[in-house]
C-alpha positions as CSV (number, residue, x, y, z in Angstrom):
1,M,7.3,-17.6,-14.0
2,A,5.5,-19.1,-11.0
3,A,8.3,-18.1,-8.7
4,F,8.0,-14.5,-10.0
5,K,4.3,-14.3,-9.5
6,K,4.6,-15.5,-5.9
7,S,7.4,-13.1,-4.9
8,Y,6.7,-10.1,-7.1
9,G,3.1,-10.1,-5.6
10,I,4.6,-8.5,-2.5
11,A,6.0,-5.5,-4.3
12,L,2.8,-4.9,-6.2
13,A,0.7,-5.5,-3.1
14,V,2.7,-3.0,-1.1
15,V,2.0,-0.3,-3.8
16,A,-1.5,-1.3,-4.5
17,L,-2.7,-1.6,-0.9
18,S,-1.1,1.6,0.1
19,L,-3.2,3.3,-2.5
20,T,-6.4,1.1,-2.0
21,L,-6.5,1.9,1.7
22,M,-6.8,5.5,0.9
23,G,-10.1,5.0,-0.8
24,V,-12.2,3.9,2.3
25,V,-12.0,6.9,4.6
26,L,-13.9,9.8,6.1
27,A,-12.5,13.3,6.6
28,A,-14.0,15.6,9.2
29,T,-11.6,17.5,11.5
30,D,-11.2,20.8,13.3
31,P,-9.2,22.9,10.8
32,N,-7.3,24.8,13.5
33,P,-7.3,23.3,16.9
34,S,-5.9,25.6,19.6
35,G,-2.5,24.8,21.1
36,I,-1.7,22.3,18.4
37,G,1.3,22.6,16.1
38,K,0.8,23.3,12.4
39,D,-0.2,20.3,10.3
40,V,2.5,20.1,7.7
41,L,0.5,17.7,5.5
42,V,-2.6,20.1,5.2
43,L,-4.0,20.2,1.7
44,N,-6.8,22.7,2.2
45,G,-9.1,20.8,-0.2
46,I,-6.7,21.0,-3.1
47,P,-5.6,17.7,-4.7
48,P,-1.9,17.0,-4.2
49,R,0.5,17.0,-7.2
50,S,2.7,14.4,-5.5
51,T,3.0,12.4,-2.3
52,S,5.6,10.3,-0.5
53,L,4.6,7.3,1.6
54,L,6.3,4.9,4.0
55,V,4.8,1.5,3.8
56,T,5.7,-1.5,6.0
57,V,4.4,-5.1,5.7
58,S,4.9,-7.6,8.5
59,N,3.5,-11.0,9.5
60,G,4.2,-11.0,13.2
61,Q,7.4,-13.0,12.8
62,S,11.0,-11.9,12.6
63,Y,10.8,-9.9,9.4
64,T,9.4,-6.7,8.0
65,V,9.3,-5.5,4.4
66,S,9.4,-1.7,4.1
67,A,9.0,0.6,1.1
68,T,9.4,4.3,0.5
69,I,7.0,5.2,-2.3
70,N,6.9,8.4,-4.3
71,V,3.9,9.2,-6.5
72,N,3.7,12.0,-9.1
73,F,0.0,12.5,-9.9
74,D,0.7,15.0,-12.7
75,T,2.6,12.4,-14.7
76,S,0.8,9.3,-13.4
77,S,4.0,7.7,-12.3
78,A,5.4,6.1,-9.1
79,E,8.7,4.8,-7.7
80,A,9.5,2.7,-4.7
81,I,12.6,1.4,-2.9
82,V,11.6,-1.9,-1.2
83,Q,13.7,-3.3,1.6
84,F,13.6,-7.1,1.8
85,P,15.1,-9.0,4.8
86,L,17.8,-11.5,4.3
87,L,19.2,-13.9,7.0
88,F,21.7,-11.3,8.4
89,S,21.0,-8.2,6.4
90,Q,18.7,-6.6,3.8
91,T,18.5,-6.2,0.1
92,S,16.9,-3.4,-1.8
93,V,14.8,-3.5,-4.9
94,E,13.9,-0.3,-6.8
95,L,10.6,-0.2,-8.7
96,R,9.3,2.4,-11.1
97,M,5.8,2.6,-12.6
98,V,5.7,4.7,-15.7
99,G,3.0,4.5,-18.3
100,D,1.9,0.8,-18.6
101,H,5.2,-0.6,-17.4
102,V,6.8,-1.5,-14.1
103,Y,10.6,-1.6,-14.0
104,A,12.5,-3.4,-11.3
105,E,16.2,-3.4,-10.5
106,A,18.3,-4.9,-7.7
107,A,21.9,-4.3,-6.7
108,D,22.7,-8.0,-6.7
109,I,21.9,-8.5,-10.4
110,S,25.3,-8.5,-12.0
111,S,24.1,-7.0,-15.3
112,G,22.7,-3.9,-13.6
113,K,19.8,-4.0,-16.1
114,W,16.2,-3.2,-15.3
115,L,13.5,-5.8,-15.7
116,E,10.3,-4.7,-17.4
117,I,6.8,-5.9,-16.6
118,D,3.6,-4.8,-18.3
119,E,1.1,-3.4,-15.8
120,H,-2.1,-1.4,-15.8
121,P,-2.0,1.1,-12.8
122,P,-5.2,2.5,-11.2
123,S,-6.4,6.0,-11.9
124,F,-3.8,8.4,-10.5
125,F,-6.3,11.3,-10.7
126,G,-8.8,9.4,-8.7
127,I,-6.2,8.6,-6.1
128,A,-5.3,12.3,-5.7
129,L,-9.0,13.1,-5.1
130,E,-9.4,10.3,-2.6
131,L,-6.4,11.6,-0.6
132,T,-8.0,15.1,-0.5
133,Q,-11.8,14.6,-0.2
134,P,-12.5,11.0,0.8
135,A,-15.6,11.7,2.9
136,S,-18.1,10.3,0.4
137,D,-16.5,6.9,0.6
138,L,-17.7,6.5,4.2
139,N,-21.1,5.7,2.7
140,L,-19.6,2.5,1.2
141,I,-18.5,1.1,4.5
142,K,-21.4,-1.1,5.6
143,G,-19.9,-4.5,6.1
144,F,-17.9,-3.8,9.3
145,K,-19.4,-4.8,12.6
146,H,-17.4,-2.4,14.8
147,E,-16.8,1.3,13.9
148,S,-15.3,4.0,16.0
149,V,-13.9,7.6,15.7
150,T,-11.1,8.9,17.9
151,K,-9.9,12.5,17.8
152,S,-6.5,13.8,19.0
153,G,-5.5,17.4,18.2
154,Y,-6.1,18.0,14.5
155,S,-6.0,14.3,13.8
156,T,-9.0,11.9,13.5
157,T,-8.7,8.2,13.3
158,Y,-11.5,6.0,12.0
159,S,-11.5,2.4,13.0
160,F,-13.4,-0.5,11.2
161,A,-13.3,-4.1,12.3
162,S,-15.0,-7.4,11.5
163,N,-14.6,-11.1,12.4
164,D,-15.2,-14.1,10.2
165,V,-13.9,-12.3,7.1
166,A,-12.7,-14.4,4.2
167,L,-8.9,-14.0,4.0
168,T,-6.5,-15.3,1.3
169,N,-2.7,-15.7,1.5
170,V,-1.9,-14.1,-1.9
171,L,1.6,-15.6,-1.8
172,G,0.4,-19.2,-1.2
173,T,0.4,-21.9,-3.9
174,P,-2.3,-22.9,-4.3
175,K,-4.2,-20.1,-2.7
176,Q,-6.3,-21.0,0.2
177,T,-9.1,-19.0,1.8
178,V,-9.7,-19.0,5.6
179,L,-11.9,-17.1,8.0
180,G,-10.2,-14.5,10.2
181,S,-10.5,-11.0,11.5
182,L,-9.9,-7.7,9.7
183,H,-9.1,-4.3,11.3
184,I,-8.6,-1.1,9.3
185,T,-7.7,2.3,10.6
186,V,-7.4,5.5,8.7
187,T,-6.2,8.8,10.0
188,T,-6.9,12.2,8.6
189,G,-5.4,15.6,9.3
190,A,-6.4,19.2,9.8
191,S,-8.3,19.7,6.5
192,G,-9.4,16.1,6.1
193,E,-6.5,14.9,4.0
194,V,-5.3,11.3,4.6
195,T,-2.2,11.1,6.8
196,G,-2.0,7.3,7.4
197,A,-3.7,3.9,7.4
198,T,-3.3,0.4,8.6
199,M,-4.8,-3.0,7.7
200,T,-4.4,-6.0,10.1
201,S,-5.6,-9.4,9.0
202,R,-5.5,-12.4,11.4
203,S,-6.3,-16.0,10.9
204,K,-5.9,-18.9,13.4
205,H,-2.3,-19.4,12.5
206,D,-1.2,-16.3,10.6
207,M,-1.2,-12.5,10.8
208,S,-0.4,-9.7,8.3
209,R,-0.2,-6.0,9.0
210,I,0.3,-3.2,6.4
211,N,1.0,0.2,7.7
212,V,0.9,3.3,5.5
213,Q,2.3,6.7,6.6
214,V,2.1,9.8,4.5
215,L,5.5,11.5,4.8
216,S,4.8,14.6,2.6
217,Y,2.6,16.1,0.0
218,N,3.5,18.3,-3.0
219,K,7.3,17.9,-2.8
220,R,9.0,18.0,-6.2
221,T,9.0,14.5,-7.6
222,E,10.4,13.5,-11.0
223,I,10.1,9.9,-12.1
224,S,11.2,8.7,-15.5
225,A,11.5,5.3,-17.2
226,P,15.0,3.8,-17.6
227,S,16.7,4.2,-21.0
228,P,15.7,1.3,-23.4
229,R,19.3,0.2,-23.5
230,E,19.2,-0.3,-19.7
231,V,16.2,-2.6,-19.9
232,N,16.3,-6.4,-20.3
233,P,13.5,-8.7,-21.3
234,L,11.8,-10.5,-18.5
235,K,13.8,-13.5,-17.4
236,V,12.9,-16.1,-14.8
237,T,16.5,-16.5,-13.7
238,S,16.8,-12.8,-13.1
239,L,13.5,-12.8,-11.2
240,R,14.8,-15.6,-8.9
241,Q,17.9,-13.5,-8.2
242,L,15.7,-10.5,-7.5
243,F,13.3,-12.1,-5.0
244,S,14.3,-15.6,-4.0
245,T,16.5,-14.4,-1.1
246,T,13.5,-13.2,0.9
247,S,11.8,-15.4,3.5
248,I,8.4,-14.0,3.0
249,A,5.7,-16.7,2.7
250,T,2.5,-15.1,4.2
251,L,0.6,-12.1,3.2
252,L,-3.1,-12.3,4.3
253,L,-5.5,-10.0,2.4
254,P,-9.3,-9.9,2.3
255,E,-10.6,-12.1,-0.4
256,N,-12.9,-9.3,-1.6
257,L,-12.4,-6.0,0.2
258,A,-14.7,-4.2,-2.2
259,S,-17.7,-6.3,-1.3
260,L,-16.9,-6.0,2.4
261,V,-16.9,-2.2,2.5
262,E,-20.1,-2.2,0.4
263,G,-21.7,-4.5,2.9
264,T,-22.3,-7.5,0.6
265,S,-19.9,-10.0,2.1
266,Q,-21.1,-12.7,4.4
267,V,-19.8,-12.2,7.9
268,S,-21.2,-13.7,11.1
């Protein structure tokens, strides 16, 4: 079970952080800049019914984990195809979040069965609102020393950075907290909708970067749970087959991002 918690944390972190980053942004852009092509992601203030995201996670070394995530806000469900690096190739893991369950399947498991994990996802309705109208959350951002706003065409990028932030390697055993730097950027589009975000964490010896790109809004997305006969009880041996081939060992995240954006963390 310890092996599962260590490796499975990456898959959940990819999903969770791609959604968490969307909640700390400001939206204020020119709705129709002259000479600029149409913003295909524009929401016009209407919460999306679905979204597709491309998420990459890297640690500055020779590997990158990538995931294509589809979210259906109407049914509060999500699915992801996660690409894990191997020595000379990659392996894929498919994840589905339906109800209070996460299902995982990998091509190298001989039974072809899905593994089922109990999970309590965040509010999908709240996420849809944050993607559409995130401006009020700017008031929560008080703990960053450096802030800037850059405009380019119909896009606006908000940048927040701080040094001496408490960072934790969520994959480490035991977990250790170190001081490092944190840099977050969020980009919004023509009507203020979120179009992308990054989070870069650096300590003296390690670096982690999470990049989120919105590929589309409101495309038809149908996500369903596997048939009960296709689901196996959680087994440690299967989990080792699912995740043990990846070389990932470092994923630095803020120890308490919520307190930082609210300005209650201690930074020098």
